[in-house]
C-alpha positions as CSV (number, residue, x, y, z in Angstrom):
1,X,-16.8,-72.5,21.5
2,X,-19.7,-72.7,19.0
3,X,-21.7,-75.9,18.6
4,X,-21.7,-77.8,15.3
5,X,-25.1,-76.4,14.6
6,X,-23.9,-72.8,15.1
7,X,-20.8,-73.6,12.9
8,X,-23.1,-74.8,10.1
9,X,-25.3,-71.8,10.4
10,X,-22.3,-69.5,10.2
11,X,-21.2,-71.2,7.0
12,X,-24.7,-71.0,5.5
13,X,-24.7,-67.3,6.4
14,X,-21.4,-66.9,4.4
15,X,-22.8,-68.7,1.4
16,X,-25.9,-66.5,1.5
17,X,-23.9,-63.3,1.7
18,X,-21.7,-64.5,-1.2
19,X,-24.8,-65.1,-3.3
20,X,-26.0,-61.6,-2.5
21,X,-22.7,-59.9,-3.2
22,X,-22.3,-61.8,-6.5
23,X,-25.7,-60.6,-7.6
24,X,-25.7,-57.0,-6.3
25,X,-22.2,-55.7,-5.9
26,X,-20.5,-54.4,-9.1
27,X,-17.0,-55.3,-7.9
28,X,-17.9,-58.8,-6.7
29,X,-20.0,-59.4,-9.9
30,X,-17.0,-58.5,-12.0
31,X,-14.5,-60.9,-10.5
32,X,-13.2,-64.1,-12.2
33,X,-10.9,-66.9,-10.9
34,X,-8.0,-65.2,-12.7
35,X,-8.6,-61.8,-11.1
36,X,-8.9,-63.4,-7.7
37,X,-5.8,-65.5,-8.0
38,X,-3.2,-62.9,-6.9
39,X,-5.5,-61.7,-4.1
40,X,-5.7,-65.2,-2.8
41,X,-2.0,-65.6,-2.8
42,X,-1.7,-62.3,-0.9
43,X,-4.3,-63.4,1.7
44,X,-2.4,-66.7,2.2
45,X,0.8,-64.9,2.9
46,X,-1.0,-62.6,5.4
47,X,-2.3,-65.7,7.1
48,X,1.3,-67.0,7.2
49,X,2.5,-63.8,8.8
50,X,-0.2,-64.0,11.5
51,X,0.7,-67.7,12.2
52,X,4.4,-66.8,12.6
53,X,3.4,-63.9,15.0
54,X,1.2,-66.3,16.9
55,X,-1.5,-63.7,16.8
56,X,-4.7,-65.7,17.3
57,X,-7.1,-62.8,16.7
58,X,-5.3,-62.0,13.4
59,X,-5.2,-65.7,12.4
60,X,-9.0,-65.8,12.9
61,X,-9.4,-62.7,10.6
62,X,-7.1,-64.0,7.9
63,X,-8.7,-67.5,7.9
64,X,-11.9,-65.7,7.3
65,X,-10.4,-63.9,4.3
66,X,-9.1,-67.2,2.9
67,X,-12.4,-68.9,3.5
68,X,-14.2,-66.1,1.6
69,X,-11.9,-66.7,-1.4
70,X,-12.7,-70.5,-1.3
71,X,-16.4,-69.8,-1.3
72,X,-15.9,-67.2,-4.0
73,X,-14.2,-69.7,-6.4
74,X,-16.9,-72.3,-5.7
75,X,-19.6,-69.7,-6.4
76,X,-18.0,-68.9,-9.8
77,X,-17.7,-72.6,-10.5
78,X,-21.4,-73.1,-9.8
79,X,-22.3,-70.3,-12.3
80,X,-20.4,-72.1,-15.0
81,X,-22.0,-75.4,-13.8
82,X,-18.6,-77.0,-13.3
83,X,-18.8,-77.5,-9.5
84,X,-20.2,-75.9,-6.4
85,X,-19.1,-75.8,-2.7
86,X,-20.7,-79.2,-2.0
87,X,-18.6,-80.8,-4.8
88,X,-15.5,-79.1,-3.4
89,X,-16.2,-80.4,0.1
90,X,-17.2,-83.9,-1.0
91,X,-14.1,-84.2,-3.2
92,X,-11.7,-83.4,-0.3
93,X,-13.7,-85.7,2.0
94,X,-13.4,-88.6,-0.5
95,X,-9.7,-87.9,-0.9
96,X,-9.2,-87.9,2.9
97,X,-11.0,-91.2,3.3
98,X,-9.0,-92.8,0.4
99,X,-5.7,-91.5,1.7
100,X,-6.3,-92.7,5.3
101,X,-6.9,-96.4,5.0
102,X,-5.4,-96.8,8.5
103,X,-8.5,-94.9,9.8
104,X,-11.2,-95.9,7.2
105,X,-9.8,-99.3,6.2
106,X,-7.8,-102.2,7.5
107,X,-4.3,-100.9,7.0
108,X,-2.1,-100.6,10.1
109,X,0.7,-98.1,10.5
110,X,3.4,-97.7,13.2
111,X,4.0,-94.0,13.1
112,X,3.7,-90.7,11.2
113,X,6.5,-91.7,8.7
114,X,4.5,-94.7,7.5
115,X,1.4,-92.5,7.1
116,X,3.4,-90.2,4.8
117,X,4.9,-93.0,2.8
118,X,1.5,-94.6,2.3
119,X,0.1,-91.2,1.2
120,X,2.7,-90.9,-1.6
121,X,2.2,-94.5,-2.7
122,X,-1.5,-94.0,-2.8
123,X,-1.1,-91.0,-5.1
124,X,0.9,-93.0,-7.5
125,X,-1.8,-95.7,-7.6
126,X,-4.3,-92.9,-8.5
127,X,-2.5,-92.5,-11.8
128,X,0.2,-89.9,-11.1
129,X,3.4,-90.7,-13.0
130,X,5.7,-88.9,-10.5
131,X,5.5,-88.2,-6.8
132,X,6.7,-84.7,-7.8
133,X,3.6,-83.9,-9.9
134,X,1.9,-82.4,-6.9
135,X,4.6,-79.7,-6.4
136,X,3.2,-76.4,-7.8
137,X,5.5,-74.8,-10.4
138,X,4.9,-71.3,-9.0
139,X,6.0,-72.1,-5.4
140,X,8.8,-69.9,-4.1
141,X,12.1,-71.8,-4.6
142,X,12.8,-72.5,-0.9
143,X,9.3,-73.8,-0.3
144,X,9.5,-75.9,-3.5
145,X,12.8,-77.4,-2.5
146,X,11.4,-78.4,0.9
147,X,8.3,-80.0,-0.7
148,X,10.4,-81.8,-3.3
149,X,12.6,-83.4,-0.6
150,X,9.6,-84.2,1.6
151,X,7.9,-86.0,-1.3
152,X,10.8,-88.1,-2.5
153,X,11.6,-89.0,1.1
154,X,8.0,-90.4,1.3
155,X,8.9,-93.1,-1.3
156,X,12.2,-93.9,0.4
157,X,14.7,-91.7,-1.5
158,X,16.4,-90.2,1.5
159,X,19.4,-90.1,3.7
160,X,19.4,-92.3,6.8
161,X,21.0,-90.0,9.4
162,X,21.3,-86.2,9.9
163,X,25.1,-86.5,10.0
164,X,25.1,-87.8,6.5
165,X,23.2,-84.7,5.4
166,X,25.6,-82.4,7.3
167,X,28.6,-84.0,5.7
168,X,26.9,-83.5,2.3
169,X,26.4,-79.8,3.2
170,X,30.1,-79.4,4.1
171,X,31.0,-81.0,0.8
172,X,28.8,-78.6,-1.1
173,X,30.3,-75.6,0.8
174,X,33.8,-76.7,-0.2
175,X,32.7,-77.0,-3.8
176,X,31.2,-73.5,-3.6
177,X,34.4,-72.1,-2.1
178,X,36.5,-73.7,-4.9
179,X,34.3,-72.0,-7.6
180,X,34.5,-68.7,-5.7
181,X,38.3,-69.0,-5.8
182,X,38.2,-69.9,-9.5
183,X,35.9,-66.9,-10.1
184,X,33.6,-69.0,-12.3
185,X,30.4,-67.0,-12.1
186,X,28.1,-69.6,-13.7
187,X,29.4,-72.4,-11.5
188,X,29.3,-70.2,-8.4
189,X,25.5,-69.8,-8.8
190,X,25.1,-73.5,-9.4
191,X,27.1,-74.5,-6.3
192,X,25.3,-71.8,-4.3
193,X,22.0,-73.5,-5.2
194,X,23.4,-76.8,-4.1
195,X,24.4,-75.4,-0.8
196,X,20.9,-74.0,-0.2
197,X,19.3,-77.2,-1.3
198,X,21.5,-79.1,1.2
199,X,20.7,-76.6,4.0
200,X,17.0,-77.1,3.4
201,X,17.5,-80.9,3.4
202,X,19.4,-80.6,6.7
203,X,16.6,-78.5,8.2
204,X,14.2,-81.2,7.4
205,X,16.2,-83.7,9.3
206,X,16.4,-81.3,12.2
207,X,12.6,-81.0,12.1
208,X,12.9,-77.3,11.3
209,X,10.8,-75.6,8.6
210,X,13.4,-73.5,6.7
211,X,10.8,-71.0,5.4
212,X,9.6,-70.3,9.0
213,X,13.2,-70.2,10.3
214,X,14.3,-67.7,7.7
215,X,11.2,-65.5,8.2
216,X,11.8,-65.5,11.9
217,X,15.3,-64.2,11.2
218,X,13.9,-61.6,8.7
219,X,11.5,-60.3,11.4
220,X,14.3,-60.2,14.0
221,X,16.6,-58.3,11.6
222,X,13.8,-55.8,10.8
223,X,13.1,-55.2,14.4
224,X,16.8,-54.6,15.2
225,X,17.4,-52.4,12.2
226,X,14.4,-50.3,12.9
227,X,15.6,-49.8,16.5
228,X,18.9,-48.7,15.1
229,X,17.1,-46.2,12.8
230,X,15.1,-44.9,15.8
231,X,18.2,-44.3,17.9
232,X,19.9,-42.5,15.0
233,X,17.0,-40.2,14.7
234,X,17.0,-39.5,18.4
235,X,20.6,-38.3,18.0
236,X,19.7,-36.3,14.9
237,X,22.1,-38.5,12.8
238,X,21.8,-40.1,9.4
239,X,22.8,-43.8,9.3
240,X,25.1,-43.1,6.4
241,X,27.0,-40.6,8.6
242,X,27.5,-43.1,11.4
243,X,30.5,-45.4,11.8
244,X,30.0,-49.2,12.1
245,X,31.2,-49.0,15.7
246,X,28.4,-46.5,16.5
247,X,25.8,-48.6,14.8
248,X,27.1,-51.7,16.7
249,X,26.3,-50.1,20.0
250,X,22.6,-49.7,19.1
251,X,22.5,-53.1,17.3
252,X,23.7,-54.8,20.5
253,X,21.1,-52.9,22.5
254,X,18.4,-54.2,20.2
255,X,19.7,-57.8,20.6
256,X,19.3,-57.5,24.3
257,X,15.7,-56.3,24.1
């Protein structure tokens, strides 16, 4: 691994290249924070894919792309004299020190849960009116639900046992089924949302990240379905012309692989 000196040299090299690109490259010179935003989101998702695939080489590359974007925003901030990369780094350093009084102060904690509770309480002392202020509005609904539940649990608003959450989930499923039988379209959607919210809450108690779990299932389904398509082509058949029984044969083969 690289020494701290080599790591600092590499970061300085990136800052120098960013300065050069911003000055000399027509595309880089044209970019704004707004134009970079959707690209940053895309890069973040690509990093997430690499992490789920446990592809360390790809993670390294995607981290580089994300790091470039962070440096890019800081460069633009320095041009408007609002902030630079040192301000960005010092701001997060100060926050980390303030939020970890059990490391940099005299506060004692017993475990990870106490750390999380202290974290949310400290944010309220910083002037936030709600623990939910830190949940981005544009987060995907599943990720947002997970963050909402995590944050309110940090201030004690939570179930005590996983079984309680499971019972709540069963209750929500029964309410959904009742609305399905009543064919009330508006209430079906509302109850379906409650079921999903309860499922995500239950996942939290099981120490399962629901987003990661669903994405693993997505990837598994894609792999199996593409195997089915491949086998159909080998038999010169179209999927629409195959029976479900024929498809099941190849589907079960894919499951065994």
